[in-house]
Structures are given as structure tokens and as C-alpha cells.
C-alpha positions as CSV (number, residue, x, y, z in Angstrom):
1,X,30.6,-92.2,64.3
2,X,31.2,-90.2,67.4
3,X,34.8,-89.4,66.3
4,X,33.6,-88.0,63.0
5,X,30.9,-85.9,64.6
6,X,33.3,-84.3,67.0
7,X,35.8,-83.6,64.2
8,X,33.3,-81.8,62.1
9,X,32.0,-79.6,64.9
10,X,35.3,-78.8,66.4
11,X,36.9,-75.4,65.9
12,X,39.4,-75.2,63.0
13,X,42.9,-75.6,64.4
14,X,44.7,-73.8,61.4
15,X,44.1,-70.0,61.6
16,X,45.9,-69.4,58.3
17,X,43.4,-71.5,56.4
18,X,40.5,-69.7,57.9
19,X,42.0,-66.4,56.9
20,X,42.5,-67.5,53.3
21,X,38.8,-68.6,53.1
22,X,37.7,-65.2,54.4
23,X,39.8,-63.3,51.8
24,X,38.5,-65.5,49.0
25,X,34.9,-64.8,50.1
26,X,35.5,-61.0,50.2
27,X,37.1,-61.0,46.8
28,X,34.1,-62.8,45.3
29,X,31.8,-60.3,46.9
30,X,33.8,-57.4,45.6
31,X,33.8,-58.9,42.1
32,X,30.0,-59.4,42.2
33,X,29.5,-55.8,43.4
34,X,31.7,-54.3,40.7
35,X,29.9,-56.3,38.0
36,X,26.6,-54.9,39.2
37,X,27.9,-51.3,39.1
38,X,29.3,-51.8,35.5
39,X,25.9,-53.1,34.4
40,X,24.2,-50.2,36.0
41,X,26.7,-47.8,34.5
42,X,26.1,-49.3,31.1
43,X,22.4,-48.8,31.5
44,X,23.0,-45.2,32.5
45,X,25.1,-44.5,29.5
46,X,22.5,-45.9,27.3
47,X,19.9,-43.7,28.9
48,X,22.2,-40.6,28.5
49,X,22.5,-41.4,24.8
50,X,18.7,-41.2,24.4
51,X,18.4,-37.4,24.8
52,X,21.2,-37.0,22.2
53,X,19.1,-38.9,19.7
54,X,16.1,-36.7,20.6
55,X,18.3,-33.6,20.2
56,X,19.3,-34.8,16.7
57,X,15.7,-35.2,15.8
58,X,14.9,-31.7,17.1
59,X,17.7,-30.3,14.9
60,X,15.9,-31.7,11.9
61,X,12.7,-30.0,13.0
62,X,14.4,-26.5,12.8
63,X,16.1,-27.1,9.4
64,X,13.7,-24.6,7.8
65,X,14.5,-21.7,10.0
66,X,15.6,-18.6,8.0
67,X,19.2,-17.8,8.1
68,X,20.7,-14.3,8.4
69,X,21.3,-14.2,4.7
70,X,17.7,-15.0,4.0
71,X,16.6,-12.2,6.3
72,X,18.9,-9.7,4.7
73,X,18.0,-10.6,1.2
74,X,16.3,-7.7,-0.7
75,X,12.6,-7.9,-1.4
76,X,11.5,-8.5,-4.9
77,X,10.4,-5.2,-6.5
78,X,6.7,-4.7,-7.0
79,X,5.6,-4.6,-10.6
80,X,5.4,-1.0,-11.8
81,X,2.0,0.2,-13.0
82,X,1.8,0.7,-16.7
83,X,1.7,4.3,-17.8
84,X,-1.4,5.3,-19.8
85,X,1.0,6.5,-22.5
86,X,2.3,3.0,-23.0
87,X,-1.1,1.5,-23.8
88,X,-1.8,0.6,-27.4
89,X,-2.5,3.5,-29.7
90,X,-1.9,7.3,-29.2
91,X,-3.8,9.9,-27.2
92,X,-5.6,12.7,-29.0
93,X,-7.7,15.7,-27.8
94,X,-11.0,16.7,-29.4
95,X,-13.3,19.6,-28.9
96,X,-16.8,19.0,-27.8
97,X,-19.8,21.2,-27.0
98,X,-19.2,22.6,-23.5
99,X,-21.3,20.9,-20.9
100,X,-22.0,17.8,-23.1
101,X,-18.7,16.0,-22.6
102,X,-20.3,13.0,-21.0
103,X,-23.0,12.7,-23.6
104,X,-20.5,12.9,-26.4
105,X,-18.4,10.2,-24.7
106,X,-21.4,7.9,-24.6
107,X,-22.2,8.6,-28.2
108,X,-18.7,7.8,-29.4
109,X,-18.5,4.6,-27.3
110,X,-21.9,3.5,-28.7
111,X,-20.7,4.1,-32.3
112,X,-17.4,2.2,-31.6
113,X,-19.4,-0.9,-30.6
114,X,-21.9,-0.5,-33.5
115,X,-19.3,-0.3,-36.2
116,X,-16.9,-2.9,-34.6
117,X,-14.1,-0.3,-34.2
118,X,-12.8,-1.6,-30.8
119,X,-9.5,-2.5,-32.5
120,X,-9.1,1.1,-33.8
121,X,-10.5,3.3,-31.0
122,X,-9.5,1.9,-27.6
123,X,-10.5,4.4,-24.9
124,X,-12.4,7.7,-24.3
125,X,-11.6,9.7,-21.2
126,X,-12.8,12.9,-19.4
127,X,-9.9,14.0,-17.1
128,X,-11.2,14.9,-13.7
129,X,-9.8,16.5,-10.5
130,X,-10.8,17.1,-6.9
131,X,-11.5,20.7,-6.0
132,X,-12.6,22.3,-2.7
133,X,-15.9,24.1,-2.7
134,X,-17.8,25.9,0.0
135,X,-21.5,25.2,0.1
136,X,-23.8,26.4,2.8
137,X,-20.7,27.4,4.8
138,X,-19.2,24.0,4.6
139,X,-16.1,22.8,2.8
140,X,-16.7,19.9,0.4
141,X,-14.6,18.1,-2.1
142,X,-16.2,17.8,-5.6
143,X,-15.1,16.3,-8.9
144,X,-14.5,18.8,-11.7
145,X,-13.5,18.5,-15.3
146,X,-9.8,19.4,-15.8
147,X,-10.6,20.6,-19.4
148,X,-14.2,21.5,-19.9
149,X,-15.2,21.1,-23.5
150,X,-12.6,18.5,-24.3
151,X,-12.2,14.7,-24.5
152,X,-9.1,12.6,-24.5
153,X,-9.2,9.6,-27.0
154,X,-6.8,6.8,-27.3
155,X,-6.9,5.3,-30.8
156,X,-4.8,4.1,-33.7
157,X,-3.6,7.1,-35.8
158,X,-5.5,6.0,-38.9
159,X,-7.8,7.8,-41.3
160,X,-10.6,5.4,-40.5
161,X,-10.4,6.0,-36.7
162,X,-10.2,9.8,-37.1
163,X,-13.2,9.9,-39.5
164,X,-15.2,7.9,-36.9
165,X,-14.3,10.4,-34.2
166,X,-15.0,13.5,-36.3
167,X,-18.4,12.3,-37.4
168,X,-19.6,11.6,-33.9
169,X,-22.4,14.1,-32.9
170,X,-21.1,16.7,-30.5
171,X,-17.5,16.5,-31.6
172,X,-16.4,19.8,-33.2
173,X,-12.9,18.9,-34.2
174,X,-9.4,18.0,-33.1
175,X,-7.3,20.2,-30.8
176,X,-4.2,20.6,-32.9
177,X,-2.5,22.9,-35.4
178,X,-5.1,23.6,-38.1
179,X,-7.6,21.2,-36.5
180,X,-5.4,18.2,-37.5
181,X,-4.9,15.3,-35.1
182,X,-1.8,15.8,-33.0
183,X,-0.8,13.1,-30.5
184,X,-0.1,14.1,-26.9
185,X,3.4,13.7,-25.5
186,X,4.2,11.3,-22.6
187,X,4.4,14.0,-19.9
188,X,1.1,15.4,-21.0
189,X,-0.7,12.1,-20.9
190,X,0.7,11.1,-17.5
191,X,-0.2,14.6,-16.1
192,X,-3.8,14.5,-17.4
193,X,-4.5,10.9,-16.6
194,X,-2.5,10.2,-13.5
195,X,-3.7,7.2,-11.6
196,X,-3.2,6.7,-7.8
197,X,-0.8,3.9,-6.7
198,X,-2.2,0.8,-5.1
199,X,-1.8,0.1,-1.4
200,X,-2.3,2.5,1.5
201,X,-4.2,5.5,0.2
202,X,-2.2,8.7,0.6
203,X,-4.0,12.0,1.2
204,X,-4.3,13.9,-2.1
205,X,-3.8,17.5,-2.5
206,X,-6.9,19.2,-3.8
207,X,-7.3,22.5,-5.7
208,X,-9.5,25.1,-4.1
209,X,-12.3,26.3,-6.4
210,X,-12.0,30.0,-7.3
211,X,-15.5,31.1,-6.0
212,X,-14.4,34.7,-5.4
213,X,-12.8,37.2,-7.8
214,X,-10.6,40.3,-7.3
215,X,-12.7,43.5,-7.0
216,X,-15.8,41.4,-6.3
217,X,-18.2,42.8,-3.6
218,X,-18.9,40.4,-0.7
219,X,-20.7,40.3,2.6
220,X,-19.1,39.2,5.8
221,X,-21.1,36.5,7.5
222,X,-19.2,35.8,10.7
223,X,-16.8,37.5,13.2
224,X,-16.6,41.0,14.6
225,X,-17.4,42.5,11.1
226,X,-20.5,40.5,10.6
227,X,-22.9,42.1,8.1
228,X,-20.2,44.5,6.8
229,X,-19.8,44.7,3.0
230,X,-16.5,45.1,1.2
231,X,-14.5,44.5,-1.8
232,X,-12.1,41.5,-2.4
233,X,-8.5,42.8,-2.9
234,X,-6.6,39.6,-2.4
235,X,-7.2,35.8,-2.6
236,X,-5.0,33.2,-0.9
237,X,-5.8,29.8,-2.4
238,X,-3.3,27.8,-0.4
239,X,-4.7,29.0,3.0
240,X,-8.3,29.4,1.7
241,X,-8.4,33.1,2.8
242,X,-9.5,36.4,1.3
243,X,-8.6,39.9,2.1
244,X,-11.6,42.3,2.0
245,X,-11.4,46.1,2.0
246,X,-14.0,47.2,4.6
247,X,-15.1,50.7,5.5
248,X,-14.5,51.0,9.3
249,X,-15.2,54.4,10.9
250,X,-14.9,56.1,7.6
251,X,-11.6,54.5,6.6
252,X,-11.0,51.7,4.2
253,X,-9.4,48.9,6.2
254,X,-8.2,45.5,4.8
255,X,-9.6,42.5,6.8
256,X,-8.3,39.0,6.3
257,X,-11.1,36.3,6.5
258,X,-11.6,32.7,5.8
259,X,-13.6,31.7,2.7
260,X,-16.4,30.4,4.9
261,X,-16.8,33.8,6.6
262,X,-17.8,35.7,3.4
263,X,-20.5,35.3,0.8
264,X,-21.3,36.8,-2.5
265,X,-23.8,39.6,-2.7
């Protein structure tokens, strides 16, 4: 027993054998380490692939983004408003008693309903326009009849419809050659019954009301010639001005004034 114990504890006498065992141990350690790194590298690669998958999903989320062609595509044209001329029937003009246009319109519309003539007489209109007036020294916009004493009627050109119109109280006849019904032309209808386009409202040009006349005597209300009287010799509708001939120091002198600066005598 003592011999065996001594042999096991004694230092190894073959140095080459010891070197081989050391090399074998280092190789095993290196192999184990490289295996661990490969495993970690595989896990890293898998983790790198995950954002790629997310990116793919994100691309799908932006599939509805407009392309350049979509942005440059022309807009669909808005539907054009129908001209009053293209409505069913034809437009005619009738004379009425001056100042009773609205009353005659109401009478005719009532008779159309009473006699079930809606399929014959479609529309009765009083053309209106905006005019500038001066009241109490202030400029105001008022509605005025374009053709006082007239009505525009859209109806079928039939004897029955024309008889109904003629027999309406207040109607004195058709405005046409020999008093016969004469339909209006397209440009006339569109000029008399122009309708503003939809959308943003554009400023409309108004027509100044002719409240003064040439050779009319007026009184100046404002300015250095206040309370002077004179005679109108010129009217500028576009600029709303009048030129008045005033006696200044015994000499007739033309003075240009705004409408609001003068008044009728």
C-alpha cells in the first residue's frame, strides 16, 4: 500500500506527457468558448432580423400614401350651373301695369295653381338689380326692377298657356311685334336672369341710381361752398361725382363734388 501511495503522489517523470495533457485541455476550452460565441452570434442575428420584420410591417402601413401621379392628377371639373335658358319651355315678356308687377305675378301664380297649369306655365320672374342710392347723406344699396312694367314668364309656347297669361288681371299684353308672343334669345335670358355662382361670394358691381339730372338746380351741403346753389352740368356715374356751375364772385365757376355733398332743391 505504501508503494502505491507514493507512486500516485510523486511528480510525473515524463514531461512530454504532461505537455500533451495541457494542450488537450486548452483545445477543449477553446472549442467550448467558440461554441458559446456561435450560439450568441446566432441569437444576435435572430434579434437583428426582428427589426426587418417590423420594417416590412411598417411598409404595409404606408401602402395608401398618394404617389406623385395621384398628386398631379387633374381635379374633376365642377358641374356647370344650368342656364335659365335651358330650363323647360321658352321665356316671354309681358306688359303689366307699372308699379303692380309683384301683384300681377302673384295673381298669375295663383291662377296657374287653380287651373292646374303647372305643366304649361313654369316660372314667373321680375328681373332685379342692385343700385346705389343716397339717403340722408348715406350711400345704400337697394334692389330695383330692371324693367319696370314688365314680367318674364317661362312657359310652353301653346295657345292654352298664352290665353291664361293674357287673361290674368294686370297683364296688358305681350312685348313683341304686333303684341304677339316672341320668345327671348339665349343671351337676353342669361343677361336678364343672371345668377351668381356658388362658393366664395365675389363683390358685385352695382349701378348708381341717377338721382340728379343735367341742368338741375342743386344746393351744396358740405365743403367750402356750403349753402351755395348751382346748376348740374356734368354727372360721373362711375366715380359718383357731379360738376356744378356755381356763381363765385360774380363769375360762373364749375365745381366738382361728390353725390353726398349736394342735394336737390
